[in-house]
N, C-alpha and C positions, 0 to 999 in steps of 0.2 A: 504493500500500500504506500509506504513512504517513497519508494523509488518512482512509482507512478505519479505521485504528487510533484516530485522534483522535475520530472520530465515535462509535466504539464506547465509548470512555471517557466521552464527554459524556452518554450516556444512562444511566449508572450512577445509582442513587438517591443523593440527598444525605442523606436521613434515612429509615432503615428502622425500622419498628416490628414487633416479633415478639411474637405472643401464644403463650406457652408452654403448650401443651395436649396432654394425652395421657399424662402421667406415671403416673397411677393405672391407666389402661387397659393401659398397657405392662406394669406389674407384674402386673395381674390376668391378662393373657394368658399370662404366664409362670409363673402360680401362685406369685407372690412377694408378700410383704407390701407395702403401699402405699409404705412408707418407701424401699424399694429403688428404686421408680420415681422418687421425688423425688431420691434421691442420684445415680442415673444421669443424671437430667435436669440436675442441677447440673454434672456433668462435661461434659455437652454444651454448657451455657451457656458455660463457659470456652473450649471449643474454638471455638465460633462467634464469640465476642468476638475472639479472636486472629485468626481467619480474616477477619472483617470489617475488622480493622485492616490486615491484609495486602492486602486488596482496596481499601484507602483509602476506605472508607465514612466520611464525615465525622461522622455522628451515628447511633447505634444505641440504640433504646429497647426494653427487654425488660419485658414484663408478667409480673411475678413473683407478685404477690398483690393481689387486688382488694378493694375495700371490702365486697364481698359474701362473700368467702372466709372471713370470721370465723364464718360459719354452719357451717363444717365441724366435724368432731369435734375436741374440744380437744386430744387427744393428737397428732393430725395437725398442727394449727395450731402447737402448741408445738414440734414437730419442725421445721417449716418456719422458724419464727422463729430457732431455733438454727442451722439450716442457713444462713440469710441472714447471721446474725451471724458465723459462721465464714468465710463467703465474703468478707465485707467486710474482716475482719481479715487473712485469709491473702493476698488478692490485691491489696490496696491498694498495697503496696510494688512489686509487679511492674507495676501500672498506672502508677505513677509513673515507673518506668524506661522503660516503653514509650511514654510520652507520651499516655496515656489520661486524660482528665478524667472522674472519677467523679461522677455527680450522682444524687441521690434525687428522685423525683417522687412525690407523694402526701402524705397527712396524716401528719405525724411523731408527733404526741402519743400516738396509740393503740398505737404500736409499743413493744415491751419496752425498758426503759431501756438495757440493755446493747447492744441493736441500735442504738438512737439514738446512743449514744456512738461505736460503730464507724463508723456512717455519717458522723458529724461529722468524725471523724479522717480517714476516707478522702477526704472532700470537701476538707478543708483541705490534705491532703498533695498532692492532684493538681490543685488548682484552676487552676494556671497552665499545665497541659498543653494542647497544641494539635493533636495528631495525630488524635484522635478523641474525641468526647463520648459517654460511655456513661451513659445514663439507666436506672436500675433503678426500676421502678414497684412500690412496696410500699405497701399500704393505699391504692391508687389507684383512683379512679373519676372518669370524665370529668365527671359532674354535680357531684360533690363538689368537683372542682377549680374549676369555674365558680363555685360558691357561695363557696369560699374566696377566689377572685379578686375577686368582687364586694364581699365584705366589706373587702378591702384598699382597694379604690377608694373605698368609702363612708368608711372611716377617714381617708382623705386629703382628704375633703371636696371631691371633684370636683363641678363644676356639671353639670347634665344635658346642656347643649350642648357640654361638653368631652369627653363620653364617646363616643369613636369606636372603630372596630374595633381600631386600634392600641393604644389604652388598655387594652382588655380583654385583648388578647394579651400586653401587657407585664406583666400581673398573673397570668398563668398560670404553672404550674410549669415550663413549657418556654420561658419568656421568653428572647429573644435567639437562639433556634434556628430554623432553617428549618422550614417545615411538613413534615409527614410525606408523602413521595411514594410509599411502598410499604409495605403492611402484609401480613405473612405470619401466618396462623394455622394451626398444625399440627393434625393429627388429623382433618381433613375437616369440622369444624364450620364453618358459614358464617354467623357472627355477629361483630359488633364488640364486643359485651358491655361497653359503656361505656368503651371504650379510645380515648382521644385523639379524641373526636368533633369538636371544633373544628379541631384541627390536621390531621386526616385528611380534611377536607372534599373534597379532590380527589385523594386517594391512590388508587393502583391496589391492588386486593385480590387476594390469592393464597391459596388454601385447599388445600394438599397433604394427602392422606389419611394420610401418614406420621405416626406418633406422635412427640412431641418427642424422646424418648431415642434415636430412630433418625434424627433430622434432622442428618445429618453434612455435611461440606464439599461432597460431591457434590450433596446435596439443596439446599444453599445456592446452588451454581452453577446448578442447574436453575431455581431461583427467579429469580436475576439474569438468566438467559437469557430467561425469560418476561417479565420487566420490559422488557427491550430490544425485545421484539416489540410492546409496547403503543404505541398512538398516543394521545398525551395532547393534548387540544384545549382544555381549560379553558373550555368553553362556546363556543369560536370556531366 
């Protein structure tokens, strides 16, 4: 029995990436304004973060706002930026107490100044925490991340023969973290949509049809059970 328990724990993902999808459809299905879907979705974010911590997942990355999402209606974008600002301000103290290290991935400059300040404060407050790393991807795009990383390498004047895979990964937003081994995208859409393309090269993919506001602890357990069924060969 003890051996079986150990094996079960060994196949838990070390780094889970979740593509939060379906907030707007959830609201539309209930004949509610879009904002209600985003607000409910944020409540679910908090629940899943706490549950992932309980499950001892070392790294959790949540795709909150992509580089392409700026194309949405300004009123919706402004609402989301305010929602993210309030999230960082409200939950940073509890993350500190829980041992969660809060990190932002994505381009910082385009975000509202108030949000940038809250992100900086949250990161500084929780930077020494070790129980779980929480990456919130805001203004994130995998291709943009690679471009920003290459610019950093060029500024440091690396010689061509010095540029290896490790050098590139050391200049990505997720530097120092394990590769993503499990990606979940809610709502049934079956695309990566520019989410962690390098880090997720060997990730297992899972596309439940449930919309994000309905992705509860039970759905998370179903996802983890699906991961445990996968046979990961890494080309072997």
